[in-house]
C-alpha positions in Angstrom: -48.4 36.1 -20.6 -50.3 36.3 -17.4 -52.3 39.1 -15.8 -51.0 39.6 -12.3 -52.1 41.8 -9.4 -49.3 42.5 -7.0 -49.6 44.1 -3.5 -46.8 45.7 -1.6 -47.2 46.6 2.0 -45.7 49.5 4.0 -42.4 47.7 4.9 -41.8 46.8 1.3 -42.0 50.4 0.0 -40.8 52.1 3.4 -38.0 54.0 1.8 -37.0 55.4 -1.6 -34.5 52.6 -1.8 -37.0 49.9 -1.2 -39.4 51.6 -3.8 -36.5 51.4 -6.3 -36.1 47.7 -5.4 -39.8 47.0 -6.0 -39.5 48.9 -9.3 -36.7 46.6 -10.3 -38.8 43.5 -9.7 -41.8 44.9 -11.6 -39.6 45.9 -14.6 -38.2 42.5 -14.7 -41.6 40.8 -14.7 -43.0 43.4 -17.1 -40.1 42.6 -19.4 -41.1 38.9 -19.3 -44.4 39.9 -20.9 -46.7 39.9 -17.9 -49.5 42.5 -17.5 -49.1 44.0 -14.1 -51.4 45.9 -11.7 -49.6 47.0 -8.6 -51.4 47.9 -5.3 -49.4 49.6 -2.6 -49.8 50.8 0.9 -48.5 53.9 2.6 -44.7 53.9 3.3 -44.1 52.4 6.7 -44.5 54.9 9.5 -46.5 57.4 7.4 -49.9 56.4 8.7 -48.7 57.0 12.3 -47.3 60.4 11.3 -50.7 61.4 9.8 -52.5 60.1 13.0 -50.1 62.4 15.1 -50.9 65.3 12.8 -54.6 64.8 13.4 -54.2 64.5 17.1 -52.3 67.8 17.2 -55.3 69.6 15.5 -58.3 67.9 17.0 -58.9 65.4 19.8 -62.0 63.8 18.1 -61.7 64.4 14.3 -64.7 63.3 12.3 -64.4 59.9 10.5 -64.9 61.6 7.2 -62.0 63.9 7.5 -59.8 61.2 8.9 -60.4 59.2 5.7 -59.4 62.2 3.6 -56.2 62.5 5.7 -55.1 58.9 5.8 -55.8 58.2 2.2 -52.9 60.6 1.2 -50.3 58.2 2.6 -50.9 55.8 -0.4 -51.1 58.6 -2.9 -47.4 59.4 -2.1 -46.4 55.7 -2.8 -48.2 55.4 -6.1 -46.6 58.5 -7.5 -43.1 57.5 -6.3 -43.3 54.0 -7.5 -44.7 55.2 -11.0 -41.7 57.6 -11.2 -39.2 54.8 -10.4 -40.8 52.7 -13.1 -40.8 55.5 -15.7 -37.1 56.1 -14.9 -36.6 52.4 -16.1 -38.4 53.2 -19.3 -41.5 51.3 -18.2 -44.9 53.1 -19.0 -46.7 53.4 -15.7 -49.8 55.2 -14.5 -50.9 55.8 -11.0 -54.5 56.0 -9.7 -56.1 56.7 -6.4 -59.0 54.5 -5.2 -61.4 57.3 -6.4 -59.8 57.5 -9.9 -60.1 53.7 -10.4 -63.7 54.1 -9.0 -63.5 51.5 -6.2 -67.0 52.0 -5.0 -67.6 51.3 -1.3 -70.4 51.7 1.2 -70.3 54.8 3.4 -68.9 53.4 6.6 -65.8 55.7 7.2 -62.7 53.9 8.6 -63.9 50.4 7.8 -65.7 50.6 4.4 -66.5 47.6 2.3 -66.0 47.3 -1.4 -69.2 47.1 -3.5 -68.0 47.4 -6.9 -64.9 48.2 -9.0 -65.1 49.8 -12.5 -62.1 48.3 -14.1 -62.4 49.7 -17.6 -59.7 52.5 -17.2 -57.2 49.9 -15.9 -58.0 47.4 -18.7 -57.3 50.0 -21.3 -54.0 50.9 -19.8 -53.0 47.2 -19.5 -53.9 46.7 -23.3 -51.6 49.6 -24.1 -48.8 47.9 -22.2 -48.7 50.1 -19.3 -48.1 49.0 -15.6 -51.0 50.4 -13.4 -50.2 51.4 -9.9 -53.2 51.7 -7.6 -53.4 53.2 -4.1 -54.6 50.4 -1.7 -56.7 50.9 1.4 -59.2 53.4 -0.2 -62.3 54.0 -2.2 -65.2 56.3 -2.7 -68.8 56.1 -1.7 -72.0 56.9 -3.8 -71.8 60.5 -2.7 -68.1 60.9 -3.8 -66.7 60.9 -0.2 -63.3 59.3 0.3 -63.4 56.2 2.3 -60.9 53.8 3.8 -61.2 50.1 4.2 -59.6 49.6 7.6 -57.0 47.2 8.7 -55.6 45.0 5.9 -57.3 47.2 3.4 -54.5 47.1 0.8 -54.8 43.3 0.8 -58.5 43.6 0.1 -58.0 46.1 -2.6 -55.6 43.8 -4.4 -57.9 40.8 -4.2 -60.8 43.0 -5.3 -58.9 44.2 -8.3 -57.8 40.7 -9.2 -61.4 39.5 -9.1 -62.5 42.4 -11.1 -60.0 41.9 -13.7 -60.3 38.1 -13.6 -56.4 37.9 -13.0 -54.4 34.7 -13.3 -53.0 35.4 -9.8 -53.0 37.8 -7.0 -49.6 38.0 -5.3 -49.3 39.5 -1.8 -45.5 40.6 -0.9 -44.9 40.6 2.7 -42.0 40.5 5.1 -42.3 36.6 5.3 -41.8 34.1 2.4 -45.0 32.4 2.8 -47.3 30.6 5.2 -45.6 28.2 7.7 -46.9 25.2 9.5 -46.7 27.4 12.6 -44.7 30.4 13.8 -40.9 29.6 13.3 -40.1 31.8 16.3 -41.6 29.2 18.5 -40.9 26.1 16.5 -37.8 26.3 14.5 -38.6 23.2 12.6 -41.7 24.9 11.2 -41.6 24.8 7.4 -43.2 26.8 4.5 -46.3 25.2 2.9 -46.1 25.1 -0.9 -49.9 25.5 -0.9 -52.8 25.8 1.4 -56.7 25.9 0.7 -58.6 29.1 1.2 -60.6 27.3 3.9 -57.5 26.5 5.9 -56.1 30.0 5.4 -59.5 31.5 6.6 -59.3 29.4 9.8 -55.7 30.1 10.4 -56.2 34.0 9.9 -59.2 33.9 12.2 -57.3 32.0 14.8 -54.4 34.3 15.0 -52.1 33.7 12.0 -51.1 37.3 10.9 -49.8 36.6 7.4 -53.1 37.8 5.7 -56.0 39.8 6.8 -59.1 37.5 7.0 -61.2 40.0 4.8 -58.9 39.6 1.8 -59.0 35.7 2.2 -62.8 35.8 2.4 -62.8 37.9 -0.8 -60.5 35.5 -2.5 -62.6 32.6 -1.6 -65.8 34.3 -2.8 -64.5 35.2 -6.1 -62.1 32.3 -6.6 -59.0 34.4 -6.9 -55.8 32.4 -6.6 -53.5 34.1 -3.9 -49.9 33.8 -3.4 -47.9 35.1 -0.3 -44.4 36.0 -1.2 -41.4 37.8 0.4 -40.7 41.3 -0.8 -37.0 40.9 0.1 -36.0 37.6 -1.3 -36.8 35.3 -4.2 -38.9 32.2 -3.7 -42.1 30.5 -4.7 -44.1 31.5 -1.7 -47.3 29.9 -0.7 -50.3 29.5 -3.1 -53.6 29.8 -1.4 -56.0 27.9 -3.6 -59.8 27.2 -3.7 -58.9 24.0 -5.8 -58.8 21.5 -2.9 -59.3 18.5 -5.3 -55.8 19.0 -6.7 -54.2 18.6 -3.4 -53.3 15.5 -1.5 -53.9 16.7 1.9 -52.0 15.9 5.0 -54.0 15.3 8.1 -53.1 18.6 9.7 -51.7 21.6 7.7 -50.7 23.9 10.5 -51.0 25.0 14.1 -52.4 28.5 14.9 -52.6 30.3 18.0 -53.9 33.5 19.6 -52.5 35.1 22.6 -55.3 37.8 22.9 -58.0 35.7 24.5 -59.8 36.1 27.8 -62.5 33.9 29.5 -65.6 34.9 31.4 -68.0 32.7 33.3 -71.4 33.6 35.0 -72.2 30.8 37.5 -75.5 29.6 38.9 -77.7 31.2 36.2 -81.2 29.8 36.2 -81.5 27.0 33.7 -84.4 28.3 31.6 -85.1 29.5 27.8 -83.8 32.8 27.0 -81.0 33.1 29.5 -78.3 32.6 26.8 -79.8 35.2 24.7 -79.9 37.7 27.7 -76.2 37.0 28.4 -74.9 37.1 24.8 -77.3 39.8 23.6 -76.1 42.2 26.2 -72.5 41.5 25.2 -73.3 41.8 21.4 -75.0 45.2 22.1 -71.7 46.5 23.4 -70.0 45.5 20.1 -68.0 42.7 21.9 -67.4 39.6 19.8 -67.7 36.3 21.4 -65.7 33.3 20.4 -65.9 30.0 22.1 -69.1 29.2 24.3 -69.6 26.4 26.8 -72.7 25.8 28.9 -72.8 23.2 31.7 -76.1 22.4 33.3 -76.1 21.5 36.9 -78.5 19.3 39.0 -79.9 22.1 41.0 -81.7 23.8 38.1 -78.9 26.2 37.3 -76.3 26.5 34.6 -72.8 27.8 34.3 -72.2 29.8 31.1 -68.7 30.4 29.9 -67.4 32.3 26.8 -64.1 33.8 25.4 -63.7 37.3 24.1 -60.7 39.3 22.9 -58.5 40.2 25.8 -58.9 44.0 25.1 -62.7 43.6 25.6 -62.4 41.7 28.9 -63.0 44.4 31.5 -65.9 45.8 29.5 -67.6 42.3 29.2 -66.8 41.6 32.8 -68.7 44.7 33.9 -71.6 43.9 31.8 -71.7 40.2 33.1 -71.5 41.5 36.7 -74.6 43.7 36.1 -76.5 40.7 34.5 -75.5 38.5 37.3 -77.4 40.6 39.7 -80.5 40.8 37.5 -80.4 37.1 36.9 -79.7 36.3 40.5 -76.6 34.3 39.4 -74.1 33.2 42.1 -71.0 34.9 40.8 -69.0 36.0 37.8 -65.4 34.8 37.3 -62.8 35.8 34.6 -59.4 34.9 33.4 -57.3 37.0 31.1 -54.3 34.9 31.1 -55.4 32.2 28.6 -54.5 31.3 25.0 -56.2 29.4 22.2 -54.2 26.8 20.2 -55.7 25.2 17.1 -54.9 22.4 14.7 -56.1 23.1 11.2 -56.3 20.9 8.1 -58.9 20.0 5.5 -57.5 16.4 5.7 -59.5 16.1 9.0 -62.5 15.3 6.8 -60.9 12.0 5.9 -58.7 11.4 8.8 -60.2 10.1 12.2 -58.4 10.6 15.5 -57.3 14.2 15.2 -58.8 15.4 18.5 -57.5 12.3 20.4 -54.0 13.0 19.1 -54.2 16.6 20.1 -55.5 15.8 23.5 -53.0 13.1 24.3 -50.0 15.3 23.2 -51.2 18.1 25.5 -51.8 15.6 28.4 -48.3 14.1 27.9 -46.9 17.6 28.7 -49.2 18.2 31.8 -51.3 20.8 29.9 -54.9 21.1 31.1 -57.6 22.0 28.5 -60.1 24.5 29.8 -62.4 24.7 26.7 -62.8 23.0 23.4 -64.3 24.0 20.0 -64.5 22.1 16.9 -65.4 22.8 13.2 -65.1 20.5 10.1 -61.5 21.4 9.6 -60.1 22.6 13.0 -59.9 21.7 16.8 -59.2 24.6 19.1 -58.5 24.4 22.8 -58.1 27.0 25.4 -55.1 26.7 27.9 -53.3 28.7 30.4 -51.0 31.2 28.6 -47.8 29.9 30.3 -48.3 26.6 28.2 -48.6 28.3 24.8 -45.0 27.6 23.4 -44.9 24.2 24.9 -48.3 23.3 23.6 -47.5 24.4 20.0 -44.2 22.5 19.9 -45.9 19.4 21.2 -48.7 19.6 18.8 -46.3 20.4 15.8 -44.2 17.3 16.8 -47.3 15.0 17.5 -48.7 15.7 13.9 -45.2 15.3 12.4 -45.3 18.7 10.8 -41.6 19.0 11.4 -41.1 15.8 9.1 -43.5 16.9 6.4 -42.4 17.7 2.9 -43.8 20.6 1.1 -47.0 19.8 -0.6 
């Protein structure tokens, strides 16, 4: 008998019929003897409806009241799912984040979990109940309702699994696992049987949207085995594990990409200590995240400083850089918001040489120019013109023979 924490997203519980289908799945697993804690999101479309209601009442509502409002979406789902289970003679109890006492900091809209008091849940499980918990929400030390921000229900599920020392945390989504790359671009892409937390962290940060990065970070920190499964069809899904030693790693596990990239360059900056801090400090003060950085020193005592940001931050960062250019007496500022980042990811890089050269040759053979390069222990990323995204991903998928790989 296993203790399993399951999470169902908004599309999985988007209608009464879908809630009934989820209840059937839970009833079957409960009947097999498993202890189950189920974390759910608001029904699809509900959060948008609540946002529209708030906009109709107040153009700039307080963050505290927005959390009070948005947390109600999950409360509807937990009640309906518990009713559906009770109809099937499964004893179920629903709890909001406050009732379970998911303690967070006091940052409304993007709170972080600090502690979970799981005694109440453990008592219910010991009595054979299925526990249904509202995802995405918690409570701060002063009793205020908080929400966890984007991907919050995933994070709730992983945190509950850590607190309960669950055997597995299962994230049910609209895909049946983690693929070597996006099958919409490469039809030959296949589902991975398992992938390490390290690889999943890299792929999530690089644009793979199967799991939110915060939930993967939490799983890695507390060594929670995660499994991504389809809510709509049966299958083994993909196990995300911290136990790298059990795996015979392929050279590369997957190809990730991010369309939301932009590049900025400040040319002719004086090559002297503190200049990089002046540039990136001003960008950081504006709450703009910088990704890749390249600095090229010229022979005339100046340097060219290039970095990438999220495409939505491009205009703001460009304005800041233009002001800095005048202060630093730089030559000019240039920018390009028509770029993408493509990355190859795999812990197998640690024991395989030549990954970068294989990547660069594959792109060169297709006439794709590399504008920037970034590496880590288990990834190599390049920036290229956005028109080459699909061609580049297909070329790399073939070059590393991922279309021929068997599930690990």
